[in-house]
C-alpha positions in Angstrom: 21.6 3.1 56.1 18.5 1.1 56.0 15.5 1.0 58.3 15.0 -2.4 59.7 11.2 -2.9 60.1 9.0 -5.4 62.1 6.7 -7.4 59.9 3.6 -9.5 61.2 1.5 -10.1 57.9 1.3 -10.1 54.3 -0.9 -7.1 54.2 1.9 -5.0 55.9 4.5 -5.5 53.3 3.3 -2.9 50.8 2.4 -0.3 53.2 5.7 -0.5 55.1 7.7 -0.6 51.9 6.0 2.6 50.7 6.8 4.2 54.2 10.5 3.5 53.6 11.4 0.2 55.2 14.6 -1.3 53.7 14.6 -4.5 55.5 12.2 -6.6 57.4 12.4 -9.0 60.4 9.7 -11.4 61.5 8.9 -14.7 63.1 6.4 -17.7 62.8 4.6 -19.2 65.7 2.5 -22.2 64.4 0.3 -24.4 66.6 2.8 -27.1 66.3 5.2 -25.2 68.6 2.7 -23.5 70.8 0.8 -26.7 71.7 4.0 -28.5 72.8 5.6 -25.4 74.4 2.9 -23.0 75.5 5.2 -20.8 77.7 8.5 -20.9 75.8 8.3 -19.0 72.5 10.6 -19.8 69.6 11.5 -16.2 69.0 11.1 -14.1 72.1 7.6 -13.2 71.5 4.6 -14.9 73.1 1.6 -16.3 71.5 -0.8 -14.1 69.9 0.1 -10.9 67.7 3.6 -10.5 66.5 3.8 -13.6 64.5 3.0 -15.0 61.1 0.9 -18.0 61.9 1.6 -20.2 58.8 4.7 -20.5 56.6 2.5 -20.2 53.5 1.9 -16.6 54.7 5.5 -16.0 55.2 6.2 -17.3 51.8 3.8 -14.8 50.1 5.2 -11.9 52.3 8.8 -12.7 51.3 7.8 -13.0 47.6 6.2 -9.4 48.0 9.2 -8.0 49.7 11.7 -9.4 47.4 9.6 -7.9 44.4 10.6 -4.6 46.0 14.2 -5.8 46.6 13.6 -5.7 50.3 15.4 -8.7 52.3 13.5 -10.5 55.0 15.1 -11.8 58.2 13.7 -14.8 60.3 14.0 -14.6 64.0 14.8 -17.8 65.8 16.5 -15.9 68.7 15.8 -17.4 72.0 18.7 -17.5 74.2 19.1 -21.3 74.0 17.1 -24.5 72.9 17.1 -27.9 74.5 18.1 -31.0 72.4 14.5 -32.1 72.6 13.2 -29.1 70.6 15.6 -29.6 67.7 13.3 -31.9 65.5 10.7 -29.1 65.6 13.3 -26.3 65.2 14.6 -27.9 62.1 11.1 -28.1 60.7 11.0 -24.3 61.3 14.2 -23.7 59.6 13.2 -25.8 56.6 10.0 -23.8 56.4 11.8 -20.5 56.7 14.3 -21.5 54.1 11.6 -22.7 51.7 9.8 -19.4 52.2 12.8 -17.7 50.7 14.1 -15.8 53.8 17.5 -14.1 53.5 18.9 -14.5 57.0 18.2 -16.1 60.4 18.4 -13.7 63.4 20.0 -16.0 66.2 21.4 -15.9 69.7 22.0 -19.4 70.8 25.5 -20.8 69.8 24.5 -24.3 69.4 21.8 -23.4 66.9 24.6 -21.4 64.9 26.6 -24.5 64.7 23.5 -26.7 63.7 22.6 -24.2 61.0 26.2 -24.4 59.7 26.2 -28.1 59.7 22.9 -28.4 57.9 24.2 -26.2 55.2 21.3 -23.8 55.0 21.9 -21.1 52.5 20.4 -18.1 54.5 22.9 -15.7 56.2 23.3 -15.6 60.1 22.6 -12.4 61.9 23.4 -12.0 65.5 20.4 -10.7 67.7 21.0 -8.4 70.5 20.9 -11.4 72.8 24.4 -12.0 71.6 25.6 -9.2 73.9 28.2 -7.8 71.5 29.9 -5.3 74.0 33.4 -5.4 72.5 35.3 -6.1 69.1 36.3 -9.6 70.4 32.7 -10.7 70.4 32.3 -9.4 66.9 35.5 -11.4 65.8 34.0 -14.5 67.6 30.7 -14.3 65.8 32.4 -13.7 62.5 34.3 -16.8 63.0 31.0 -18.7 63.6 29.9 -17.5 60.1 27.9 -14.4 61.2 27.6 -11.5 58.6 25.7 -9.1 60.8 25.6 -8.1 64.5 23.0 -6.0 66.5 24.6 -3.9 69.2 22.9 -3.9 72.5 20.6 -1.1 73.3 22.7 -0.1 76.3 25.8 0.9 74.4 26.6 4.6 74.0 27.6 6.1 70.7 31.1 6.5 71.9 31.1 2.9 72.8 29.7 1.8 69.4 32.4 4.0 67.7 35.1 2.4 69.7 34.1 -1.1 68.6 33.4 -0.2 65.1 36.8 1.3 64.7 38.8 -1.9 65.3 36.3 -4.6 64.9 36.5 -7.2 61.9 34.5 -6.1 58.7 31.0 -7.0 59.6 27.5 -5.4 58.9 26.1 -3.6 62.0 22.6 -3.0 63.3 21.6 -0.4 66.2 18.3 0.2 67.9 16.7 3.7 67.2 13.0 3.4 68.1 10.7 1.8 70.6 11.1 -0.6 73.7 14.2 0.6 75.5 14.2 -2.1 78.0 16.3 -1.7 81.1 17.4 -5.2 81.1 20.3 -6.5 79.0 18.5 -9.0 76.6 21.3 -11.6 76.5 21.6 -11.8 80.3 17.8 -11.8 80.9 15.6 -15.0 81.2 12.2 -13.4 81.2 9.6 -14.2 78.4 8.1 -11.2 77.0 4.6 -10.7 78.2 4.7 -13.4 81.0 2.8 -11.1 83.5 -1.0 -11.2 83.5 -3.2 -8.3 84.6 -5.1 -10.3 87.2 -1.8 -11.4 88.6 0.4 -8.3 88.3 -2.1 -5.5 87.7 0.3 -2.8 88.4 2.8 -3.9 85.9 2.5 -4.2 82.0 4.6 -7.3 81.9 7.2 -9.3 83.9 10.0 -7.1 82.7 8.6 -4.3 84.9 8.8 -6.0 88.2 10.7 -3.7 90.6 14.5 -4.5 91.4 17.4 -2.5 92.7 21.0 -2.1 91.2 23.8 -1.5 93.7 27.6 -1.5 93.5 28.7 -4.6 95.3 32.5 -3.9 94.9 34.3 -1.1 93.3 36.4 -1.9 90.1 39.5 0.3 90.4 39.7 0.5 86.7 36.2 2.3 86.6 35.8 5.8 87.9 33.5 6.0 90.8 31.4 8.9 89.2 31.1 6.6 86.1 29.8 3.8 88.3 27.4 6.2 89.8 26.2 7.6 86.5 25.6 4.1 85.2 23.5 3.2 88.2 21.5 6.5 88.0 20.8 5.9 84.3 19.6 2.3 85.3 17.1 3.7 87.8 15.8 6.4 85.3 15.2 3.6 82.7 13.3 1.5 85.5 11.0 4.4 86.2 10.1 5.2 82.6 10.7 1.8 81.0 9.7 0.1 77.8 7.2 1.6 75.2 6.5 5.3 75.9 8.0 6.1 72.4 11.7 5.9 73.3 13.7 7.2 70.4 17.3 7.6 69.1 16.8 9.4 65.9 19.2 12.3 66.7 21.9 9.7 66.7 21.4 8.9 63.1 23.9 11.5 62.1 26.6 9.9 64.0 25.6 6.4 63.0 25.9 7.3 59.2 29.4 8.6 59.8 30.2 5.4 61.6 29.0 3.3 58.8 26.1 1.7 60.7 24.2 -0.4 58.2 20.6 -0.7 59.7 18.5 1.1 62.2 16.0 -1.3 64.0 12.6 -0.3 64.9 11.3 -2.6 67.5 7.6 -3.4 67.1 6.5 -6.9 66.3 2.8 -6.9 67.4 2.3 -3.1 67.0 -0.6 -1.8 65.0 0.2 -1.3 61.3 -0.6 2.5 61.8 2.1 2.7 64.4 4.6 0.9 62.3 4.0 3.1 59.3 4.3 6.2 61.4 7.5 5.1 63.0 9.0 4.1 59.5 7.9 7.4 58.0 9.4 9.4 60.8 12.8 7.7 60.2 12.7 7.9 56.5 12.2 11.7 56.4 15.3 12.0 58.7 17.2 9.5 56.5 16.6 11.5 53.4 18.0 14.6 55.0 21.3 12.9 55.7 21.7 12.5 52.0 21.8 16.2 51.7 24.3 18.8 52.9 23.0 19.3 56.4 25.1 20.2 59.4 25.2 18.1 62.7 23.5 20.8 64.7 20.8 21.4 61.9 20.0 17.8 61.9 19.7 17.6 65.7 17.1 20.4 65.7 15.2 19.1 62.8 14.8 15.5 64.3 13.6 16.9 67.6 11.0 19.1 66.0 9.9 16.2 63.8 9.7 13.9 66.7 7.5 16.4 68.6 5.2 16.8 65.4 4.9 13.1 64.9 4.3 11.9 68.3 2.8 15.0 70.0 5.4 15.1 72.7 8.7 16.8 73.4 12.0 15.1 73.3 12.9 14.0 76.8 16.6 12.7 77.6 15.3 10.0 79.9 13.5 8.4 77.1 16.5 8.9 74.6 18.4 5.8 73.5 21.5 8.0 73.1 20.9 10.9 75.6 24.4 12.2 75.2 23.3 13.6 71.8 20.9 15.8 73.5 23.3 16.7 76.3 26.4 17.7 74.4 25.3 21.2 73.5 24.7 20.6 69.8 21.2 19.1 70.3 20.1 21.1 73.2 19.4 20.2 76.7 
């Protein structure tokens, strides 16, 4: 497995590579886009931190990454784009390819088709916004030319195992650290960071506006207790939400057995110090998986290392894959 790391600047390449990053994902937001579309980002991140601001800088960063044999993936992953935006989007795609990026991270079906028609040499990776909840979704995206899919952060380990067991051959990515949003990205139309403190002082961003989930009609194919547990999990995620260092590192043992290719660290816009800390934490655990370590030993070590790294205990309500903590091998 590789650690898929966020990247925001040239200066970060060497530090994150030394920490253990095996892949980078990034975006560009130049004035040409922001001046025309000040609210709608091209890549699910608002203006400000979290972007390269010039393609010249991206090109230098890609060159440094490639010198270390690290691929760089370029985010153009809004849910959809209008026809009027395509002239500017093409300029972005051209700039990314000229910079040497290895793949586009996409969600919009129309943009996938456009990229195929234009004959861009970069690979196509499907963002979590592609909502891959079953093997048929994987097959569909493979037919569209995709070579990698990111599983939604709401899937359990068992669900990921079921999909990978029967899906067509495809590289896979899972979330493992930071920003465990309660909302399913592909079904959400919020723009990250829309809320302002003077408008919504009690919420960090628009994603944290209160809402309620209820069962409107019972699906006889889904046990009632399972429906109840799904609702309870949603309510727990709503209360603790987003960026209090949510983690799924304990599940790395299972993901290696399943043949998962990449572990995604969310964090475009995070300070470099936090990115380095996150990557170092995962790299230490990844190195342990190359040795002769048992499942229970890995759980115990990962939890202890999490406490040492972030000065807090593991908490099941902040775990991406709480079933690992609750199945007995990892503790309670």
